[in-house]
C-alpha positions as CSV (number, residue, x, y, z in Angstrom):
1,M,13.3,1.5,49.6
2,H,10.5,3.4,51.3
3,I,7.9,5.3,49.2
4,R,5.9,8.0,51.0
5,P,2.2,7.2,50.9
6,G,1.3,10.7,49.6
7,L,3.7,10.4,46.7
8,L,2.4,6.9,45.9
9,R,-1.2,8.2,45.9
10,T,-0.3,11.1,43.6
11,T,1.6,8.9,41.2
12,L,-1.2,6.4,41.1
13,S,-3.7,9.2,40.5
14,L,-1.6,10.6,37.7
15,F,-1.2,7.1,36.2
16,A,-5.0,6.6,36.4
17,L,-5.6,9.9,34.7
18,A,-3.2,9.1,31.9
19,V,-4.9,5.8,31.3
20,C,-8.3,7.4,31.2
21,L,-7.1,10.1,28.8
22,S,-5.5,7.4,26.6
23,W,-8.6,5.3,26.6
24,S,-10.7,8.4,25.8
25,T,-8.4,9.3,22.9
26,A,-8.4,5.8,21.5
27,T,-12.2,5.5,21.8
28,S,-12.8,8.8,20.0
29,T,-10.3,7.8,17.3
30,L,-12.1,4.5,16.8
31,A,-15.4,6.3,16.6
32,R,-14.1,8.6,13.8
33,S,-12.6,5.7,11.9
34,N,-15.9,3.8,11.4
35,E,-15.4,4.1,7.6
36,A,-13.8,1.1,6.0
37,T,-10.2,1.3,4.8
38,L,-9.4,1.5,1.1
39,Y,-8.1,-2.1,1.5
40,E,-11.5,-3.2,2.8
41,R,-13.4,-1.2,0.1
42,L,-11.3,-2.8,-2.6
43,G,-12.4,-6.2,-1.3
44,G,-9.3,-7.3,0.7
45,Y,-6.3,-9.3,-0.2
46,N,-7.7,-11.6,-2.8
47,A,-9.3,-8.8,-4.7
48,I,-6.0,-6.8,-4.7
49,A,-4.1,-9.9,-5.8
50,A,-6.6,-10.5,-8.7
51,V,-6.1,-6.9,-9.9
52,V,-2.3,-7.2,-9.6
53,D,-2.3,-10.5,-11.5
54,D,-4.4,-9.0,-14.3
55,F,-2.2,-5.8,-14.4
56,I,1.0,-7.8,-14.6
57,G,-0.5,-9.9,-17.4
58,R,-1.3,-6.7,-19.3
59,L,2.3,-5.4,-18.8
60,I,3.9,-8.6,-20.0
61,A,1.6,-8.8,-23.0
62,D,2.5,-5.2,-24.0
63,K,5.6,-5.2,-26.3
64,Q,6.9,-2.0,-24.8
65,F,7.2,-3.6,-21.3
66,Q,8.6,-7.0,-22.4
67,K,12.1,-5.7,-22.0
68,F,11.5,-5.2,-18.3
69,F,10.5,-8.8,-17.7
70,T,13.1,-10.7,-19.8
71,G,15.8,-12.6,-18.0
72,F,13.8,-13.2,-14.8
73,S,13.2,-16.7,-13.6
74,N,9.7,-17.8,-12.7
75,D,10.6,-17.6,-9.0
76,S,11.8,-14.0,-9.5
77,K,8.6,-13.1,-11.3
78,K,6.6,-14.6,-8.4
79,R,8.6,-12.5,-5.9
80,I,8.0,-9.3,-7.9
81,R,4.3,-10.1,-8.0
82,Q,4.2,-10.7,-4.3
83,H,6.0,-7.5,-3.5
84,F,3.5,-5.6,-5.6
85,V,0.5,-7.2,-3.9
86,D,2.1,-6.6,-0.5
87,Q,2.9,-3.0,-1.4
88,I,-0.7,-2.2,-2.5
89,C,-2.1,-4.1,0.4
90,A,-0.1,-2.2,2.9
91,A,-0.6,1.2,1.2
92,T,-4.4,0.8,1.3
93,G,-4.5,0.0,5.0
94,G,-4.4,-3.8,4.8
95,P,-2.5,-6.1,7.1
96,C,0.4,-6.7,4.7
97,V,4.0,-5.6,5.2
98,Y,6.0,-4.5,2.2
99,T,9.5,-5.9,2.5
100,G,10.8,-5.0,-1.0
101,R,13.2,-2.3,-2.0
102,D,12.3,1.4,-2.2
103,M,11.0,2.3,-5.7
104,K,14.0,4.4,-6.7
105,T,16.4,1.5,-6.0
106,A,14.0,-1.1,-7.6
107,H,13.6,0.9,-10.8
108,G,16.9,2.7,-11.0
109,G,18.7,2.2,-14.3
110,L,15.6,0.8,-16.1
111,G,15.2,4.1,-18.0
112,I,11.4,4.1,-17.6
113,T,10.0,7.0,-19.6
114,E,6.9,9.2,-19.1
115,R,5.3,7.4,-22.0
116,E,5.8,4.0,-20.3
117,W,4.6,5.4,-17.0
118,N,1.4,6.6,-18.7
119,A,0.9,3.3,-20.5
120,G,1.4,1.4,-17.2
121,N,-1.3,3.6,-15.6
122,R,-3.7,2.9,-18.5
123,H,-3.1,-0.8,-17.9
124,L,-3.7,-0.5,-14.2
125,L,-6.9,1.5,-14.9
126,A,-8.0,-1.2,-17.3
127,S,-7.4,-3.9,-14.6
128,L,-9.4,-1.9,-12.0
129,D,-12.2,-1.5,-14.5
130,K,-12.2,-5.2,-15.3
131,F,-12.9,-5.9,-11.7
132,K,-15.5,-3.1,-11.5
133,V,-13.6,-1.1,-8.8
134,G,-15.7,2.0,-7.9
135,K,-14.6,5.5,-9.1
136,R,-13.7,6.6,-5.6
137,E,-11.5,3.6,-4.9
138,K,-10.0,3.7,-8.3
139,D,-9.1,7.4,-7.8
140,E,-7.6,6.7,-4.4
141,V,-5.5,3.8,-5.9
142,M,-4.2,6.0,-8.7
143,A,-3.4,8.8,-6.3
144,L,-1.3,6.3,-4.2
145,V,0.4,5.1,-7.4
146,S,1.1,8.7,-8.6
147,T,3.2,9.3,-5.5
148,L,5.7,6.8,-6.8
149,K,6.2,8.4,-10.1
150,K,9.2,10.6,-9.1
151,D,11.1,7.5,-8.0
152,I,10.2,5.4,-11.1
153,V,10.3,7.6,-14.1
154,E,13.9,8.5,-15.2
155,K,13.5,10.1,-18.6
């Protein structure tokens, strides 16, 4: 196969231009994203896991939520906990990958009410407060959680 030198020069020039434009875009994007992610501002994986552990403990201790945790083996409870940690980690810009089911499927048929949703949010806020999470970060976490409401609350 024979490639004409002029065509090769033009193709290489266009490729070089594309690479330069891509690099320029990537560099300006990085310059704009100097701010830490919510994941980083929360303190990373261990901080998120600590909040999740405290939150789950609060849910289990609350009589109105005990019905949701009965019948699970310890292994199943650990899996649920890990899914929750991974979901928060991923949603806040961390390196985790959430591999659980979507919220509508995971909570379908549980009959979670508005009252239970609000009580769960109070428990989450209490856990965030316990670990002295700042107002901005707390508001951002609660905003993320609120996007799940339509798929979790049934009644």
